[in-house]
C-alpha positions as MATLAB code, in Angstrom:
seq = 'MKHWKFVLKVSVSAALVYWLIGQVDWRAVGDIALHASGPLILGYIGVQVLGNIISAAKWRYLARIQGFGFSVKEGTLAYLTGAFINNFLPSTIGGDAYRVLWMSRAGERSRAFGAVFFDRLTGLLALFLFAGIGLVFLPWQVLLGQPAFIIFAAITLSVAFAMLTALFFAERFYQLAIFLVGLLPWERPIGLLRDFEPLANARVYAGAISWAALFTAVGIGGSNFFLFTSLGADLSLIAFGSAIFAATLVANIPISINNIGVKEWSYVFFFGLVGISAELAVTAALASRLLQMLISFIALPAYLAERNRGAA';
ca = [
       0.052    0.106   -0.053;
       2.419    2.662    0.627;
       4.468    1.736   -1.983;
       1.297    2.661   -4.196;
       1.288    5.608   -2.393;
       4.535    6.513   -2.601;
       4.397    6.070   -6.866;
       1.025    8.173   -6.759;
       2.854   11.110   -5.023;
       5.673   11.169   -7.387;
       3.526   10.753  -10.390;
       1.297   13.676   -9.398;
       4.760   15.657   -8.883;
       6.107   14.863  -11.892;
       3.154   15.937  -14.017;
       2.736   19.144  -12.356;
       6.201   19.604  -13.073;
       6.179   18.948  -16.830;
       3.044   20.932  -16.991;
       4.568   23.838  -15.627;
       7.758   23.729  -18.056;
       5.351   24.048  -20.728;
       3.572   26.622  -19.196;
       5.832   29.328  -17.697;
       8.546   31.522  -19.510;
      11.562   30.353  -17.346;
      13.495   33.269  -18.339;
      10.959   36.133  -16.753;
      11.130   33.857  -13.735;
      14.529   34.398  -13.653;
      14.366   38.365  -13.917;
      11.798   38.759  -11.919;
      14.252   36.831   -9.135;
      16.920   39.049   -9.913;
      15.027   42.089   -9.593;
      13.584   41.057   -5.985;
      13.461   43.403   -3.036;
      16.474   42.770   -0.721;
      14.456   44.352    2.391;
      11.525   43.263    1.690;
      12.789   39.453    1.331;
      14.470   40.127    4.748;
      10.531   41.082    6.005;
       9.089   37.666    4.284;
      12.004   35.964    6.804;
      11.179   37.898    9.871;
       7.753   37.523    9.450;
       8.284   33.699    9.060;
      10.210   33.384   12.103;
       7.505   35.788   14.005;
       5.172   32.769   12.268;
       7.300   29.978   13.754;
       7.362   31.764   17.206;
       3.409   31.849   17.179;
       2.999   28.329   16.172;
       5.432   27.212   18.990;
       3.371   29.495   21.292;
       0.130   27.487   20.538;
       1.850   24.210   20.373;
       3.215   24.769   24.094;
      -0.322   26.025   25.487;
      -1.578   23.221   24.337;
       1.245   20.968   25.338;
       1.274   22.242   29.130;
      -2.444   20.969   29.385;
      -1.026   17.594   28.609;
       1.165   18.026   31.325;
       4.263   18.831   29.390;
       6.709   22.237   29.904;
       9.191   23.657   27.535;
       9.680   27.339   26.491;
       8.631   29.089   23.579;
      12.187   28.733   22.326;
      12.650   25.743   22.768;
       9.418   24.882   21.147;
      10.512   27.495   17.997;
      13.514   25.199   17.131;
      11.789   21.560   17.681;
       9.327   23.152   14.905;
      12.072   24.250   12.843;
      14.375   20.803   13.998;
      10.746   19.394   11.684;
      11.027   21.275    9.129;
      14.630   20.765    8.548;
      14.220   16.781    8.794;
      11.270   17.343    6.401;
      13.442   18.951    3.630;
      16.900   17.127    4.170;
      17.024   14.063    6.086;
      15.828   10.869    4.294;
      13.916   10.098    7.824;
      11.426    7.686    7.978;
       9.810   10.447   10.668;
       8.176   13.586    9.677;
       7.827   16.937   11.512;
       5.124   16.312   13.809;
       6.278   12.638   14.129;
       9.163   14.233   15.345;
       7.340   16.589   17.747;
       6.125   13.916   19.645;
       9.092   12.215   19.838;
      10.987   15.193   21.496;
       8.323   16.181   24.104;
       7.574   12.730   24.835;
       8.714   10.332   28.085;
       8.720    6.986   28.246;
       4.545    6.315   29.163;
       3.498    9.770   27.819;
       3.730    9.628   24.375;
      -0.068    9.266   23.822;
      -1.034   12.437   25.436;
       2.567   14.017   23.330;
       0.539   13.016   20.421;
      -2.919   14.804   21.598;
      -1.329   17.903   22.005;
       0.292   17.664   18.046;
      -2.457   16.661   16.782;
      -5.002   19.412   18.197;
      -2.027   21.469   17.323;
      -2.852   20.460   13.705;
      -6.477   20.050   13.885;
      -6.700   23.905   15.339;
      -4.613   24.987   12.073;
      -6.159   23.214    9.389;
      -9.695   24.998   10.663;
      -7.961   28.507   10.809;
      -6.919   28.104    7.050;
     -10.072   26.568    6.047;
     -11.960   29.568    7.342;
      -8.958   32.136    6.351;
      -9.619   30.496    2.784;
     -13.495   30.118    2.705;
     -13.664   33.624    3.439;
     -11.064   35.030    1.179;
     -12.682   33.013   -1.918;
     -16.019   35.049   -0.919;
     -13.706   38.254   -2.210;
     -13.097   37.434   -5.537;
     -13.585   39.602   -8.086;
     -17.318   39.388   -8.684;
     -16.491   38.573  -12.730;
     -14.675   35.075  -11.676;
     -17.540   34.304   -9.016;
     -20.393   35.057  -11.666;
     -17.954   32.979  -14.806;
     -17.300   30.373  -12.233;
     -19.812   28.789   -9.902;
     -17.317   26.488   -8.979;
     -15.636   29.024   -6.872;
     -18.613   29.727   -5.404;
     -18.878   26.006   -4.180;
     -15.885   25.629   -3.144;
     -15.805   28.510   -1.211;
     -19.268   27.063    0.788;
     -17.797   24.078    1.015;
     -14.537   25.086    3.256;
     -16.889   27.508    4.630;
     -18.590   24.570    6.048;
     -15.907   22.725    7.102;
     -14.990   25.178    9.082;
     -18.456   26.391   10.886;
     -18.600   22.657   11.367;
     -15.029   22.450   13.313;
     -16.212   25.730   15.180;
     -19.455   24.563   16.327;
     -17.695   21.530   17.677;
     -15.851   24.576   20.040;
     -19.367   24.782   21.546;
     -20.056   20.890   22.445;
     -16.717   20.016   22.556;
     -17.228   17.625   26.039;
     -20.382   16.365   24.372;
     -18.053   15.283   21.747;
     -15.720   13.266   23.602;
     -18.140   11.784   25.901;
     -20.009   10.257   22.798;
     -16.477    9.327   21.200;
     -15.573    7.348   24.545;
     -19.195    6.062   24.678;
     -18.615    4.715   20.755;
     -15.044    3.478   21.211;
     -15.626    1.743   24.604;
     -18.168   -0.667   22.536;
     -14.884   -1.516   20.748;
     -13.032   -5.148   22.096;
      -9.815   -3.424   22.319;
      -8.058   -1.567   25.301;
      -5.794    0.420   23.754;
      -7.893    2.654   21.616;
      -9.909    3.990   24.860;
      -6.711    4.062   26.936;
      -5.575    6.948   23.939;
      -8.746    9.025   23.913;
      -8.818    8.985   27.729;
      -5.569   10.750   27.052;
      -7.284   13.537   25.016;
      -9.614   14.390   28.182;
      -7.483   17.494   29.202;
      -8.103   19.256   25.363;
     -11.697   18.210   24.911;
     -12.790   21.523   26.601;
     -14.420   24.674   24.824;
     -12.122   26.882   26.439;
      -9.236   25.073   25.604;
     -10.406   24.941   22.250;
     -10.778   28.357   22.129;
      -7.903   29.449   22.749;
      -5.556   27.326   20.127;
      -8.254   28.173   17.812;
      -7.168   31.900   18.946;
      -3.641   31.493   18.057;
      -3.819   29.418   14.909;
      -5.775   32.446   13.608;
      -2.977   34.736   14.265;
      -0.264   32.458   12.709;
      -2.383   32.090    9.626;
      -3.121   36.070    9.501;
       0.743   36.454   10.384;
       2.825   33.206    9.553;
       0.597   32.796    5.384;
      -0.869   36.142    5.067;
       1.589   38.670    6.155;
       4.903   36.843    5.368;
       3.414   36.099    2.049;
       2.460   39.423    1.256;
       6.149   41.110    1.595;
       7.384   37.996   -0.674;
       4.671   39.106   -3.294;
       5.250   42.697   -3.225;
       9.632   42.161   -3.015;
       8.681   40.418   -6.825;
       6.973   43.301   -8.053;
       2.793   42.252   -7.525;
       0.486   44.881   -7.074;
      -1.940   43.548   -4.785;
      -4.597   45.163   -2.395;
      -5.098   43.248    0.678;
      -8.257   42.123    0.081;
      -7.359   40.675   -3.354;
      -4.181   39.190   -1.866;
      -5.840   37.512    0.922;
      -8.457   36.088   -1.408;
      -6.177   33.833   -3.497;
      -3.065   33.219   -0.692;
      -4.962   31.246    1.960;
      -6.965   28.999   -0.558;
      -3.640   28.468   -2.551;
      -1.798   27.493    0.699;
      -4.882   25.195    1.428;
      -4.638   23.486   -1.739;
      -0.890   23.146   -1.369;
      -1.021   21.647    1.736;
      -2.959   18.330    0.140;
      -0.886   15.520    0.367;
      -1.196   13.942   -3.409;
       2.561   14.720   -4.295;
       5.859   14.765   -2.474;
       6.736   17.170   -0.255;
       3.879   19.367   -2.608;
       6.483   19.723   -5.042;
       4.537   20.614   -7.894;
       0.772   21.387   -5.799;
       2.194   23.625   -4.385;
       3.405   26.110   -7.861;
      -0.266   24.927   -9.707;
      -2.007   26.095   -6.963;
      -0.488   29.643   -6.915;
       0.024   29.641  -10.614;
      -3.995   29.055  -10.633;
      -5.211   31.219   -7.744;
      -3.477   34.306   -8.224;
      -4.033   34.498  -11.936;
      -7.831   34.674  -10.985;
      -6.546   38.272   -9.468;
      -4.219   39.058  -12.133;
      -0.837   38.117  -11.177;
       1.197   36.004  -14.039;
       2.231   32.557  -13.809;
       5.676   33.830  -14.032;
       5.553   35.435  -10.874;
       3.304   33.154   -8.686;
       6.028   30.020   -9.622;
       8.875   32.877   -8.366;
       6.919   33.227   -5.238;
       6.433   29.699   -4.382;
       9.724   28.113   -5.459;
      11.142   31.372   -3.610;
       9.152   30.671   -0.540;
      10.348   27.110   -0.438;
      13.769   28.223   -0.627;
      13.554   30.759    1.874;
      11.796   28.181    4.233;
      14.585   25.275    4.038;
      16.841   28.440    4.659;
      15.517   28.900    7.846;
      14.848   25.616    8.782;
      18.493   26.236    9.213;
      18.314   27.648   12.442;
      17.422   24.538   13.757;
      20.550   22.406   12.822;
      23.066   23.101   16.148;
      20.288   22.245   18.246;
      19.296   19.011   16.237;
      23.099   17.849   16.022;
      23.296   18.728   19.853;
      20.603   16.682   20.008;
      21.552   13.413   18.263;
      24.766   13.899   19.703;
      23.269   13.510   23.550;
      21.310   10.741   21.630;
      24.622    9.088   20.823;
      25.905    9.561   24.179;
];
């Protein structure tokens, strides 16, 4: 099964890269990159780092509820180490799995998993919400000419509001899940689910969503606005917001290797709706990929030190 999933992901990446090669003027891409604004690129890097700090603060908030303690600085380095592993190392674990292993001790891995899982869940909710709202603000000629966008916006908003509604019934949903899982003949699932109990709280849910919304606005919206502006894009905040969150949501669909091809295609597609050329969109996608890889190098000393401690 894993073999076929890998083959499928490679095929999707290869097909989209082939499509991009034929559709994009790569000389123009090089020209756009050469004339990028250095100060604004540094602004992108700074806001990206700030986004990682916000993400670490949200994760720490959830981890403390689960009984774990670490500083925002330690959490930020762990986030970046996970990104470094994803980008550069032939590891069998991803960034989220690394975070679970990093924060867990003997007998506490399921609680660590709960914090990381809830961190991802609330982040996804915020992205769905921002993407759905952003799509509503696409130019009217686009929405009227392509009703599919209205349907897509309705679906994303419906998913977001369904998850938001769960906030008010978190305890009841948790008790229902406990009851249903309790009907199974295995003890392990019920034990794992009970470790989620501190997180099944409306106040905790609301706090995590607030952190997630802040990250989405800053780490995705704010940083990429710096990046696109550095490359010469001239967009209003509304037009930019109508494209960036939907493009990011699609780019995170796990149907390719490290979202290669999918991210570039989603940037070309959604930013094309607000008047951005394919060349500028591809340049932004590739630049963000490269710069995020470079940012993850911040964690290299911490990763090497931890690896040496493990070896000892």
